[in-house]
DOSE-244227 format. One record per residue (C-alpha): y, z, x. Coordinates in Angstrom, 3 decimals, decimal comma, padded with zeros to 6 digits, always signed. Layout:
BEGIN
PT        Y        Z        X
PT        Y        Z        X
...
//
This chain:
BEGIN
PT        Y        Z        X
PT +036,859 -036,789 +014,001
PT +035,660 -035,835 +017,565
PT +032,848 -034,445 +019,052
PT +032,439 -030,555 +017,747
PT +030,077 -027,631 +018,986
PT +028,836 -024,705 +017,623
PT +026,474 -022,179 +019,422
PT +025,337 -019,215 +017,810
PT +023,469 -016,255 +020,137
PT +020,645 -014,668 +018,174
PT +018,337 -011,360 +019,275
PT +015,623 -014,134 +019,838
PT +016,669 -017,713 +020,046
PT +020,041 -019,451 +020,576
PT +020,719 -021,899 +018,106
PT +023,121 -025,193 +019,355
PT +024,467 -028,303 +016,974
PT +027,242 -030,984 +017,695
PT +028,473 -032,970 +015,774
PT +029,702 -036,762 +016,311
PT +032,643 -038,300 +015,498
PT +030,294 -040,128 +013,069
PT +029,171 -037,051 +010,973
PT +026,073 -037,200 +013,139
PT +024,540 -033,714 +013,512
PT +022,338 -032,936 +016,901
PT +020,597 -029,587 +017,144
PT +018,802 -027,880 +019,430
PT +017,118 -024,025 +019,975
PT +016,507 -022,230 +023,224
PT +015,436 -018,589 +023,826
PT +017,834 -016,099 +024,310
PT +018,631 -015,103 +028,109
PT +019,025 -011,059 +028,910
PT +021,202 -009,777 +030,312
PT +023,359 -012,851 +030,309
PT +023,181 -014,723 +026,596
PT +025,446 -017,372 +028,251
PT +022,525 -018,596 +030,173
PT +021,383 -020,056 +027,405
PT +023,820 -021,310 +025,429
PT +025,243 -023,010 +028,871
PT +022,616 -024,907 +029,652
PT +021,328 -026,020 +025,508
PT +024,670 -027,188 +025,192
PT +024,334 -029,457 +029,065
PT +020,973 -031,094 +026,956
PT +022,641 -031,009 +023,560
PT +025,514 -033,052 +025,082
PT +023,405 -035,314 +027,447
PT +020,788 -036,209 +024,451
PT +024,176 -037,185 +022,486
PT +025,967 -039,123 +024,829
PT +029,152 -036,822 +024,587
PT +031,334 -036,579 +027,734
PT +032,185 -033,061 +027,452
PT +036,373 -033,961 +027,979
PT +035,450 -035,638 +024,509
PT +034,359 -032,448 +022,809
PT +037,222 -030,940 +021,259
PT +036,246 -027,792 +019,636
PT +033,886 -025,047 +020,679
PT +032,609 -022,312 +018,062
PT +030,789 -019,414 +018,869
PT +028,730 -016,749 +017,650
PT +027,181 -013,699 +018,981
PT +025,706 -010,133 +018,042
PT +026,826 -009,600 +021,726
PT +029,110 -006,561 +020,572
PT +026,657 -005,200 +017,723
PT +024,196 -005,335 +020,705
PT +026,328 -003,154 +023,092
PT +026,809 -000,695 +020,309
PT +023,418 -000,454 +019,148
PT +021,940 +000,408 +022,636
PT +024,885 +002,277 +023,910
PT +025,528 +000,073 +026,868
PT +029,021 +000,535 +027,513
PT +030,268 +003,011 +030,191
PT +033,290 +004,937 +030,771
PT +034,810 +004,366 +027,440
PT +037,335 +007,420 +026,657
PT +039,432 +008,704 +023,722
PT +042,954 +010,443 +023,260
PT +043,691 +012,262 +019,956
PT +046,341 +014,413 +018,856
PT +045,498 +018,110 +019,387
PT +043,189 +019,854 +017,201
PT +041,400 +016,538 +016,310
PT +039,045 +016,417 +019,459
PT +036,108 +016,481 +016,961
PT +036,842 +014,177 +014,494
PT +033,766 +011,931 +015,343
PT +031,374 +014,639 +015,684
PT +032,567 +015,931 +012,061
PT +032,222 +012,155 +010,867
PT +032,511 +012,667 +006,571
PT +030,472 +015,897 +005,794
PT +028,042 +014,395 +002,951
PT +024,796 +013,887 +003,470
PT +023,193 +009,895 +003,320
PT +019,918 +011,466 +001,769
PT +020,783 +014,473 +000,276
PT +017,133 +015,861 +000,065
PT +015,544 +014,632 +003,603
PT +016,765 +017,709 +005,647
PT +015,738 +015,743 +008,984
PT +018,675 +013,102 +008,987
PT +020,451 +012,847 +012,387
PT +024,224 +011,816 +011,731
PT +025,145 +008,984 +013,763
PT +025,282 +009,879 +017,338
PT +029,238 +009,864 +018,424
PT +029,729 +006,479 +021,249
PT +032,280 +008,984 +023,284
PT +030,572 +011,972 +024,841
PT +032,851 +015,092 +023,905
PT +033,935 +015,592 +027,576
PT +035,723 +011,918 +027,409
PT +037,677 +013,166 +024,738
PT +041,079 +014,338 +025,452
PT +043,585 +015,825 +023,203
PT +047,623 +015,488 +023,421
PT +050,259 +017,824 +021,878
PT +052,108 +016,101 +018,754
PT +052,024 +015,693 +015,161
PT +053,247 +013,152 +012,712
PT +053,215 +013,818 +008,896
PT +051,786 +011,740 +006,355
PT +055,392 +010,062 +005,482
PT +055,794 +009,322 +008,917
PT +057,611 +011,646 +009,878
PT +058,158 +013,900 +012,935
PT +056,843 +017,341 +012,929
PT +055,784 +017,930 +016,552
PT +057,148 +015,787 +019,335
PT +054,988 +013,912 +022,254
PT +054,816 +016,386 +024,792
PT +055,215 +013,634 +027,746
PT +053,849 +016,077 +030,630
PT +050,778 +017,223 +028,510
PT +049,954 +013,217 +027,767
PT +050,604 +012,593 +031,646
PT +047,826 +015,725 +032,361
PT +045,571 +014,403 +029,660
PT +045,783 +010,709 +030,872
PT +045,352 +011,670 +034,552
PT +042,046 +013,865 +033,978
PT +040,243 +011,270 +031,823
PT +040,758 +008,787 +034,625
PT +039,305 +010,704 +037,042
PT +036,438 +011,201 +034,849
PT +035,561 +007,690 +035,673
PT +037,247 +006,483 +032,078
PT +038,649 +002,615 +032,551
PT +038,878 +001,353 +029,144
PT +040,688 +003,819 +026,721
PT +040,864 +004,533 +022,891
PT +044,594 +005,722 +021,249
PT +044,091 +007,250 +017,820
PT +046,931 +009,601 +016,353
PT +046,764 +011,244 +013,556
PT +049,081 +009,357 +010,995
PT +049,480 +006,553 +013,433
PT +049,209 +003,803 +010,906
PT +052,393 +004,951 +008,944
PT +054,223 +005,692 +012,658
PT +053,139 +004,067 +015,641
PT +056,308 +005,154 +017,809
PT +053,502 +008,298 +019,710
PT +050,823 +005,488 +020,094
PT +053,242 +003,229 +021,923
PT +054,598 +005,890 +024,446
PT +051,543 +006,688 +025,220
PT +050,348 +003,249 +026,019
PT +053,479 +003,273 +028,283
PT +052,132 +006,378 +029,980
PT +048,904 +004,992 +030,385
PT +050,277 +001,730 +032,540
PT +052,239 +004,381 +034,913
PT +049,803 +006,777 +035,429
PT +046,299 +004,628 +035,260
PT +046,969 +000,969 +035,420
PT +043,442 +000,060 +035,812
PT +042,847 +001,482 +032,152
PT +042,645 -001,042 +029,271
PT +043,855 +000,725 +026,087
PT +043,284 +000,189 +022,446
PT +045,797 +001,471 +019,997
PT +044,827 +002,200 +016,782
PT +047,797 +001,110 +014,605
PT +047,262 -002,359 +016,130
PT +043,663 -002,293 +015,354
PT +042,912 -000,474 +011,873
PT +046,480 +000,169 +010,538
PT +044,782 +001,935 +007,570
PT +044,178 +005,923 +006,667
PT +040,889 +008,121 +006,683
PT +041,322 +009,565 +009,813
PT +037,093 +009,369 +010,838
PT +036,992 +005,479 +010,173
PT +040,128 +004,464 +011,346
PT +039,079 +006,710 +015,032
PT +035,604 +004,890 +014,588
PT +037,111 +001,328 +014,230
PT +038,763 +001,766 +017,137
PT +036,511 +003,624 +019,829
PT +034,389 +000,623 +019,062
PT +037,024 -001,673 +019,478
PT +037,566 +000,258 +023,512
PT +033,613 +000,450 +023,459
PT +032,629 -003,708 +023,383
PT +036,591 -004,419 +025,061
PT +035,607 -005,153 +028,469
PT +032,010 -006,646 +027,947
PT +033,610 -008,863 +024,934
PT +036,230 -009,811 +027,493
PT +034,468 -010,836 +030,512
PT +031,608 -012,709 +028,498
PT +034,168 -014,713 +026,941
PT +036,490 -015,549 +030,024
PT +033,618 -016,102 +032,139
PT +032,180 -018,644 +029,306
PT +035,624 -020,296 +028,906
PT +036,069 -020,825 +032,518
PT +031,917 -022,086 +032,589
PT +032,912 -024,664 +029,882
PT +036,348 -025,370 +031,501
PT +034,164 -026,384 +034,412
PT +032,434 -028,994 +032,835
PT +035,265 -030,775 +031,749
PT +036,015 -029,265 +028,312
PT +039,778 -028,913 +027,641
PT +040,079 -027,482 +024,497
PT +039,553 -024,040 +023,134
PT +037,172 -021,229 +022,822
PT +037,046 -019,909 +019,194
PT +034,272 -017,000 +018,006
PT +033,242 -016,597 +014,505
PT +034,583 -013,388 +013,094
PT +032,836 -010,802 +010,883
PT +035,167 -011,820 +007,800
PT +033,635 -015,090 +008,104
PT +036,811 -016,918 +009,927
PT +037,128 -017,986 +013,358
PT +039,792 -017,376 +016,161
PT +040,616 -017,841 +019,580
PT +038,144 -015,982 +021,854
PT +041,637 -014,616 +023,542
PT +042,554 -013,035 +020,344
PT +038,979 -011,862 +020,412
PT +039,493 -010,443 +023,444
PT +042,372 -007,918 +021,905
PT +040,523 -007,462 +018,545
PT +036,570 -007,873 +019,334
PT +035,772 -005,118 +016,601
PT +036,546 -008,258 +014,262
PT +033,452 -010,151 +015,586
PT +030,598 -007,186 +015,552
PT +028,598 -009,282 +012,845
PT +030,017 -012,703 +014,177
PT +026,868 -014,557 +013,988
PT +025,412 -013,760 +010,527
PT +028,454 -014,372 +008,501
PT +028,189 -018,031 +009,142
PT +024,627 -018,149 +008,041
PT +026,437 -017,007 +004,202
PT +028,904 -019,323 +005,017
PT +026,428 -022,244 +005,039
PT +025,101 -020,825 +002,411
PT +027,764 -020,976 -000,256
PT +028,357 -024,568 +000,974
PT +024,714 -025,488 -000,136
PT +024,781 -023,509 -003,047
PT +027,861 -026,013 -003,825
PT +026,376 -029,290 -002,919
PT +022,951 -027,876 -005,413
PT +025,538 -026,916 -008,320
PT +024,253 -023,284 -007,571
PT +027,371 -021,063 -006,837
PT +025,716 -017,728 -007,430
PT +023,344 -016,750 -004,591
PT +021,496 -014,732 -002,472
PT +021,532 -015,712 +001,357
PT +018,548 -015,177 +003,036
PT +018,804 -015,795 +006,981
PT +015,212 -014,669 +008,860
PT +015,482 -015,116 +012,483
PT +013,201 -013,731 +015,518
PT +014,412 -010,042 +015,305
PT +016,489 -009,186 +011,923
PT +016,874 -010,713 +008,532
PT +020,692 -010,410 +007,060
PT +020,724 -011,046 +003,340
PT +024,500 -011,600 +001,734
PT +025,359 -012,048 -001,991
PT +027,705 -015,157 -002,811
PT +028,997 -014,429 -006,127
PT +031,508 -017,760 -007,334
PT +030,980 -019,738 -004,385
PT +031,876 -017,190 -001,996
PT +030,491 -015,034 +000,170
PT +030,846 -010,972 -001,176
PT +033,216 -008,946 +001,282
PT +034,155 -005,648 +002,212
PT +036,642 -003,578 +004,481
PT +034,308 -000,933 +004,975
PT +031,416 -002,261 +007,014
PT +029,095 -000,258 +008,709
PT +026,962 -000,463 +011,424
PT +023,326 +000,272 +011,988
PT +022,743 +001,924 +009,138
PT +019,197 +004,138 +008,431
PT +017,666 +002,297 +005,427
PT +020,460 +000,943 +004,617
PT +021,386 +003,728 +003,229
PT +025,597 +004,026 +002,500
PT +027,231 +006,874 +005,160
PT +024,244 +006,332 +007,951
PT +026,100 +004,359 +010,183
PT +029,176 +004,120 +012,394
PT +032,044 +002,975 +010,333
PT +034,252 +000,048 +010,683
PT +037,613 -000,590 +009,024
PT +037,441 -004,758 +009,164
PT +037,250 -007,314 +007,112
PT +033,635 -008,567 +007,021
PT +031,056 -010,427 +004,837
PT +029,367 -007,597 +003,300
PT +026,068 -007,988 +004,796
PT +022,503 -006,090 +004,706
PT +020,857 -006,707 +008,225
PT +017,195 -005,050 +008,606
PT +014,232 -005,250 +011,602
PT +012,822 -007,995 +009,935
PT +012,198 -010,815 +012,060
PT +009,411 -013,073 +014,114
PT +009,200 -011,117 +016,311
PT +009,151 -007,634 +014,650
PT +005,790 -005,464 +015,364
PT +003,324 -004,626 +013,764
PT +001,445 -001,324 +014,480
PT -001,646 +000,496 +012,299
PT +000,040 +003,988 +011,391
PT -001,571 +006,318 +009,494
PT -004,152 +004,311 +008,606
PT -001,648 +001,553 +006,742
PT +000,384 -001,296 +008,538
PT +003,964 -000,788 +009,550
PT +006,224 -003,529 +010,863
PT +009,736 -003,359 +012,450
PT +012,289 -002,281 +012,866
PT +011,531 -002,703 +016,470
PT +011,007 -006,360 +017,784
PT +009,635 -008,153 +020,877
PT +012,616 -009,974 +021,065
PT +012,538 -013,286 +023,454
PT +011,598 -011,396 +026,945
PT +008,757 -010,566 +026,289
PT +008,425 -012,067 +023,107
PT +005,437 -012,259 +020,491
PT +002,234 -012,459 +021,975
PT +001,572 -016,204 +021,039
PT +004,298 -017,205 +023,393
PT +002,545 -016,264 +026,147
PT +005,206 -014,538 +027,848
PT +003,292 -011,365 +028,230
PT +004,027 -009,533 +024,795
PT +000,962 -007,680 +023,813
PT +001,644 -006,090 +020,890
PT +001,605 -008,376 +017,880
PT +004,239 -009,634 +015,341
PT +005,463 -011,169 +012,750
PT +005,138 -014,341 +014,085
PT +001,677 -013,954 +015,299
PT +000,485 -013,367 +011,751
PT +002,218 -016,507 +010,831
PT +000,206 -018,342 +013,528
PT -003,129 -016,892 +012,604
PT -002,851 -017,368 +008,883
PT -001,956 -021,572 +010,234
PT +001,988 -021,499 +008,550
PT +002,920 -022,516 +011,901
PT +001,747 -025,513 +014,414
PT +001,018 -024,125 +018,102
PT +001,619 -027,620 +019,593
PT +005,144 -028,285 +017,312
PT +006,743 -024,547 +017,809
PT +010,610 -025,764 +018,383
PT +010,098 -028,936 +018,153
PT +007,086 -028,938 +020,506
PT +009,417 -027,276 +023,302
PT +006,907 -024,026 +023,210
PT +003,273 -024,516 +022,986
PT +001,882 -021,189 +021,016
PT -001,232 -019,228 +022,155
PT -002,845 -019,203 +019,014
PT -005,833 -017,702 +020,467
PT -003,626 -014,892 +021,932
PT -002,578 -014,085 +018,909
PT -005,734 -013,731 +016,855
PT -007,111 -011,358 +019,657
PT -004,023 -009,230 +019,617
PT -004,001 -008,936 +015,922
PT -008,048 -007,997 +015,946
PT -007,616 -005,445 +018,581
PT -003,992 -003,193 +017,294
PT -004,719 -004,421 +013,628
PT -007,948 -005,570 +012,163
PT -010,025 -003,326 +013,919
PT -008,574 +000,139 +013,753
PT -008,081 -000,324 +010,027
PT -011,430 -002,162 +009,419
PT -009,904 -005,116 +008,300
PT -011,212 -008,557 +008,332
PT -008,721 -010,909 +010,750
PT -007,040 -012,779 +007,981
PT -006,542 -009,707 +005,746
PT -004,715 -008,275 +008,409
PT -002,466 -011,164 +009,347
PT -002,347 -011,339 +005,727
PT -001,255 -007,759 +005,515
PT +001,600 -008,267 +008,503
PT +003,053 -011,005 +006,515
PT +002,856 -009,226 +003,446
PT +004,504 -006,185 +004,368
PT +007,401 -007,615 +006,092
PT +008,131 -009,443 +002,914
PT +008,092 -006,468 +001,164
PT +010,790 -004,606 +003,537
PT +012,887 -007,743 +002,973
PT +012,794 -007,425 -000,670
PT +014,196 -003,865 -000,939
PT +016,948 -005,090 +001,068
PT +017,561 -008,064 -001,345
PT +017,918 -005,637 -003,973
PT +020,665 -003,678 -001,945
PT +022,749 -007,177 -002,378
PT +021,834 -008,250 -005,979
PT +020,725 -005,116 -008,296
PT +022,631 -002,629 -006,307
PT +026,247 -004,970 -006,450
PT +025,443 -005,054 -010,243
PT +023,703 -009,128 -010,028
PT +020,136 -009,563 -011,749
PT +018,313 -011,657 -008,912
PT +016,890 -013,400 -012,005
PT +020,046 -014,847 -012,253
PT +020,757 -016,218 -008,690
PT +019,407 -018,817 -006,460
PT +018,002 -018,083 -002,856
PT +019,102 -019,788 +000,463
PT +016,751 -019,554 +002,746
PT +017,120 -019,777 +006,147
PT +016,950 -019,107 +009,726
PT +013,708 -019,829 +011,917
PT +011,390 -017,872 +009,974
PT +013,316 -017,590 +006,626
PT +011,373 -020,602 +005,011
PT +008,295 -019,328 +005,927
PT +008,960 -015,795 +003,818
PT +011,448 -017,519 +001,614
PT +009,349 -018,553 -001,703
PT +007,075 -015,263 -000,975
PT +010,264 -013,178 -001,389
PT +011,755 -015,169 -004,078
PT +008,725 -015,167 -006,065
PT +008,515 -010,916 -005,343
PT +012,158 -010,885 -006,794
PT +011,876 -013,076 -010,155
PT +014,314 -015,545 -008,765
PT +013,789 -019,068 -010,175
PT +015,072 -021,563 -007,144
PT +015,244 -021,173 -004,044
PT +017,015 -024,121 -001,540
PT +015,341 -024,735 +001,630
PT +018,133 -026,671 +003,479
PT +017,655 -029,765 +006,227
PT +017,695 -027,998 +010,071
PT +017,527 -024,550 +008,251
PT +016,667 -022,923 +011,870
PT +020,194 -023,950 +012,972
PT +021,710 -022,943 +009,622
PT +024,108 -020,668 +011,412
PT +025,232 -022,447 +013,877
PT +026,053 -025,693 +011,493
PT +028,402 -022,758 +009,824
PT +030,356 -021,908 +012,631
PT +031,696 -025,989 +012,484
PT +032,409 -025,320 +008,779
PT +034,563 -022,217 +009,149
PT +038,151 -022,052 +008,767
PT +040,522 -020,302 +011,324
PT +041,497 -016,604 +009,748
PT +042,943 -013,670 +010,620
PT +043,225 -010,651 +008,223
PT +045,990 -007,793 +008,576
PT +046,023 -004,267 +006,703
PT +048,326 -001,168 +006,637
PT +047,501 +001,914 +004,244
PT +050,859 +002,782 +002,608
PT +049,608 +005,020 -000,040
PT +051,515 +004,618 -003,478
PT +051,321 +004,864 -007,420
PT +051,576 +001,026 -008,600
PT +054,213 +002,124 -010,911
PT +056,825 +003,457 -008,311
PT +055,826 +000,393 -006,040
PT +059,109 -000,383 -004,336
PT +059,266 -004,339 -004,605
PT +061,746 -004,611 -002,472
PT +059,945 -002,400 +000,497
PT +055,986 -004,247 -000,470
PT +057,915 -007,642 -000,193
PT +059,153 -006,734 +003,454
PT +055,953 -005,122 +004,526
PT +054,352 -008,226 +003,229
PT +056,298 -010,336 +005,388
PT +055,797 -008,580 +008,785
PT +051,846 -008,619 +007,886
PT +052,517 -012,381 +007,528
PT +054,307 -012,775 +010,766
PT +051,497 -011,071 +012,773
PT +048,645 -012,830 +010,908
PT +050,496 -016,190 +011,027
PT +051,357 -015,712 +014,848
PT +047,766 -014,998 +015,731
PT +046,240 -018,425 +013,725
PT +048,548 -020,425 +015,374
PT +047,543 -019,310 +018,432
PT +044,487 -021,597 +017,933
PT +046,378 -024,473 +017,728
PT +046,675 -025,127 +013,948
PT +049,438 -027,611 +013,042
PT +048,722 -028,017 +009,216
PT +049,320 -025,947 +006,314
PT +048,094 -021,979 +006,236
PT +047,086 -020,614 +003,378
PT +048,545 -016,699 +002,545
PT +046,592 -015,211 +000,775
PT +047,352 -011,540 -000,259
PT +045,428 -008,771 -002,040
PT +045,358 -004,511 -002,045
PT +043,017 -001,929 -002,536
PT +043,505 +000,496 -005,565
PT +042,173 +003,089 -007,356
PT +042,823 +005,295 -010,274
PT +044,972 +008,554 -009,085
PT +042,648 +011,430 -008,173
PT +039,372 +009,020 -007,147
PT +038,393 +008,511 -003,736
PT +037,186 +005,186 -003,699
PT +039,077 +001,546 -004,453
PT +038,813 -001,467 -005,506
PT +040,157 -005,078 -004,220
PT +042,305 -006,490 -006,297
PT +044,221 -009,885 -005,322
PT +048,191 -009,932 -005,025
PT +049,652 -013,132 -006,848
PT +051,640 -015,614 -004,427
PT +055,375 -015,523 -004,301
PT +058,161 -012,932 -004,971
PT +056,543 -009,447 -005,967
PT +058,651 -008,111 -008,453
PT +057,838 -006,213 -011,573
PT +056,013 -008,875 -013,617
PT +053,378 -009,324 -010,432
PT +053,177 -005,865 -009,993
PT +052,123 -005,838 -013,796
PT +049,871 -008,130 -013,779
PT +048,345 -006,676 -010,359
PT +047,771 -003,649 -012,552
PT +045,835 -006,201 -015,287
PT +043,738 -007,672 -012,334
PT +042,832 -003,961 -011,358
PT +041,747 -003,043 -015,078
PT +039,257 -006,421 -015,486
PT +037,590 -005,645 -012,103
PT +037,276 -002,101 -013,076
PT +035,494 -002,978 -016,051
PT +033,498 -005,537 -014,353
PT +032,412 -002,746 -011,777
PT +031,785 +000,480 -013,861
PT +031,821 -000,933 -017,504
PT +035,083 +000,240 -018,738
PT +038,465 +000,766 -018,235
PT +041,089 +002,686 -019,538
PT +044,112 +000,610 -019,070
PT +046,251 +004,030 -019,074
PT +045,587 +006,078 -016,402
PT +048,121 +005,895 -013,587
PT +046,946 +003,479 -011,000
PT +047,586 +004,101 -007,156
PT +047,721 +001,843 -004,328
PT +045,923 +002,643 -001,100
PT +045,870 -000,629 +001,646
PT +048,072 -003,640 +001,398
PT +046,359 -006,345 +003,221
PT +046,831 -010,445 +004,052
PT +044,926 -013,409 +005,214
PT +046,273 -016,284 +006,932
PT +043,921 -019,290 +006,319
PT +044,292 -022,188 +007,533
PT +041,811 -025,462 +006,223
PT +038,378 -025,322 +007,150
PT +037,235 -028,424 +009,000
PT +034,641 -030,710 +007,222
PT +030,861 -030,661 +007,647
PT +029,494 -034,101 +007,554
PT +025,642 -032,924 +006,157
PT +023,758 -035,936 +006,679
PT +021,908 -037,881 +003,634
PT +018,784 -038,025 +003,336
PT +017,307 -041,331 +003,989
PT +015,087 -043,264 +001,516
PT +011,336 -042,452 +001,933
PT +009,463 -045,163 +003,950
PT +005,900 -044,408 +005,218
PT +003,582 -041,254 +004,495
PT +005,001 -038,058 +004,731
PT +002,181 -036,143 +005,075
PT +001,591 -036,442 +008,608
PT -001,792 -034,014 +009,004
PT -003,673 -031,287 +007,336
PT -004,578 -027,679 +008,505
PT -006,522 -024,454 +007,883
PT -003,962 -022,223 +005,762
PT -004,109 -018,902 +004,358
PT -003,292 -018,333 +000,929
PT -004,579 -015,070 -001,157
PT -004,348 -017,152 -004,509
PT -007,477 -019,398 -002,882
PT -009,182 -016,215 -001,477
PT -009,777 -018,106 +001,693
PT -008,057 -020,770 +004,272
PT -007,740 -024,054 +002,414
PT -007,303 -027,439 +003,717
PT -003,409 -027,630 +003,445
PT -001,375 -030,463 +003,894
PT +000,908 -031,236 +006,151
PT +004,428 -032,703 +005,549
PT +007,126 -034,108 +008,422
PT +010,554 -033,917 +006,849
PT +011,973 -036,199 +008,583
PT +009,800 -038,784 +006,401
PT +010,664 -036,920 +003,629
PT +012,950 -039,492 +001,152
PT +015,290 -038,204 -001,581
PT +013,750 -037,841 -005,103
PT +010,342 -036,736 -003,189
PT +008,722 -033,718 -004,353
PT +006,387 -031,365 -002,641
PT +003,915 -029,347 -004,932
PT +002,090 -026,148 -002,816
PT +000,079 -025,338 -001,277
PT +001,783 -027,484 +001,110
PT +003,476 -026,440 +004,680
PT +006,802 -028,700 +005,584
PT +007,133 -029,061 +009,296
PT +010,657 -029,695 +011,025
PT +011,808 -029,084 +014,627
PT +013,728 -025,887 +013,832
PT +011,700 -024,204 +011,220
PT +008,873 -024,403 +008,670
PT +008,668 -023,889 +004,827
PT +005,677 -022,566 +003,503
PT +005,184 -023,613 -000,235
PT +002,542 -021,336 -002,052
PT +000,406 -022,811 -004,693
PT +002,312 -022,976 -007,886
PT +005,528 -024,024 -006,288
PT +006,747 -027,714 -006,905
PT +010,138 -028,698 -004,323
PT +012,490 -031,799 -004,621
PT +014,250 -033,510 -002,056
PT +018,147 -034,063 -002,810
PT +020,448 -036,443 -001,277
PT +021,124 -034,010 +001,332
PT +017,227 -034,057 +002,452
PT +017,386 -029,823 +001,158
PT +013,958 -028,903 -000,861
PT +014,908 -027,565 -003,662
PT +011,904 -025,213 -004,856
PT +010,902 -024,083 -008,557
PT +008,997 -021,139 -008,717
PT +006,060 -020,584 -011,220
//
């Protein structure tokens, strides 16, 4: 092994980890910098490398996770992005799907398109669903449209033509015409980004890829140059939404695949901690400074989806911007340490607005004036003002109390502690609703699952959230505040390919399907080999299928090896089993239609050597602090444990607080936690 680094940019904090050749982990945490988050990344890496005594030329791998892409989309930051589509389909993004995501709410608004209508051009051409050309591409018309969009300031162009997923000839020719007429314009083609059917989703995916392309490209190139200037000689890898990593160069071409880059790493690490503790069915709960992310881990693997939506409204399906990408099925809500609390209509409301890192919560002393969840946790005594982020930041407890008193307590006629506890409880309730989405709405009973709570704020709220859901067990990892960054080092190199080819399963030409899979394998392997992988690469095949006439599909594994009649019969049996597990029954006789064929090329995940817990020596109680627990009806003198002194096998009973550099764990009354061999706290709830 050699030195490896991972760094994950969140809305409030940037988390960093370095693994030495001996397997030792060094961690760090810094406030995220705006407008350029790479400033915090580079400063934190310099500090981490110096502390570990690791010369940059000896660092063999750097893996990055970032929410930069999703932030650009959510905040509508990009400029000069246009769309070129088939004549008559200019309003696909505006029309979207006609169904309402809240049937009885007359005030809902559909997602606002990323591209203004004046920057959407049309070309005369038409390809049918079987790939045949009904209307040839009118090149003179296309040249006029390209020149017009360029004159309007378009610098990045998404091209999405009808049925290009089955016949890309017209899109390829349009790209050549753009190179002739406007060579400065960057181009994104739908058949390369999302070669699947459903016009609205494919157009949305292509547009999002174009929308973030310029900013992501410039950011990654500058970051690569900065690392090279420090002596780093390896490649920069980026976490994808699917949970696999790819080179920065690949992500410059397909930036839509890294929209949910950072949160995916946390879900991977939660699955690993579950394996270590003997629990494969989990809920991963990652609460940072800006958002909370939740994911279902089923059988040791995070649940995935190919119908991902960004920026949903109250987690309602159909309310966000859709993308046809392979992604870990996450639910993300505006509930973090920086979530702002307000007195609204006589009650406390928390989030989704966040104080972020600038100005941050009031207690940060950086100019914030509105109370946040972190301010409430300081007032409740859960956070140590002198040991926040390992003492790198001193918190202003008096300022936090004054803000809550002025903005929440007095307007609502509450005591200070009741106002602070109300903020804490409301944000936990918000997260409880989101947790039900990834468990109960996925057909899983939370009482049969184990909770893994991490992130800077996750262990503060994890046990309370698990109690509300009836979850019997909570795993609180060591170095919980940088779990996602550690997960970057455990990710496999992966690239996913999907193509729409609609056929009844009993009418599939096995030879044609095998040839398509072979072509997809070549494409996926090229990207994986670009990462410098020299060992074996696993090819995983699957398909999306449905009963004939249905509008929604299920993903079914496809056996490896030759795709013949026997293999297709196994696919049919697998579909019936998966359908019955999801909906409670399966006919076994109705014809099945295959919609999308999918393939993943996966290289083996590197080994992350998690440190073992040392034998307990000395008194783990580092002191006592006044902390509020409603069961006690007041503040109590609460023991505070030093996590680095807790040895394997030790037990901690609540009420108690356990401190480490990157996070703080709160154990409510009646909860008992045991330290396992990897220094994780495994809490059993009363």
